[in-house]
C-alpha positions in Angstrom: -1.4 -4.3 6.2 0.8 -7.3 6.7 3.8 -7.2 9.0 4.1 -3.4 8.6 4.0 -3.5 4.7 1.4 -3.0 2.1 0.2 -6.1 0.1 -1.4 -6.4 -3.2 -4.4 -8.7 -3.2 -5.6 -10.3 -6.4 -8.8 -12.3 -6.6 -9.5 -15.2 -8.9 -10.2 -12.9 -11.8 -6.9 -11.2 -11.6 -4.4 -12.0 -14.4 -0.8 -11.3 -15.4 0.1 -10.7 -19.0 3.4 -10.1 -20.8 3.8 -6.4 -22.0 6.4 -4.3 -23.6 9.2 -3.1 -21.3 8.5 0.2 -19.6 10.7 3.2 -20.4 11.3 5.0 -17.0 14.0 5.6 -14.4 13.5 4.3 -10.9 13.6 7.0 -8.2 15.7 5.2 -5.6 15.6 8.1 -3.2 11.9 7.6 -2.6 11.8 3.8 -1.8 8.2 3.2 -0.5 9.2 -0.3 0.4 11.3 1.0 3.2 8.4 2.8 4.9 6.7 0.8 7.7 3.1 1.4 8.4 1.1 0.5 11.5 -2.6 0.4 12.1 -3.9 2.9 14.6 -7.3 2.3 16.3 -9.3 5.4 17.1 -11.9 5.4 19.8 -15.5 6.1 18.6 -15.6 9.0 21.0 -12.7 10.7 19.3 -14.3 10.3 15.9 -17.6 11.7 17.1 -15.8 14.7 18.6 -14.2 15.6 15.3 -17.6 15.8 13.5 
């Protein structure tokens, strides 16, 4: 998480290559970039109670 958004982390072995254009239609009504996430810390007591 970074400032409420998901990030893609690529290590030194990651690479980008040119490919053929994809044939698909973007679903603009389900824009995951507009969703903000936040980290929630859970107390160890609450986790132990669930088990």
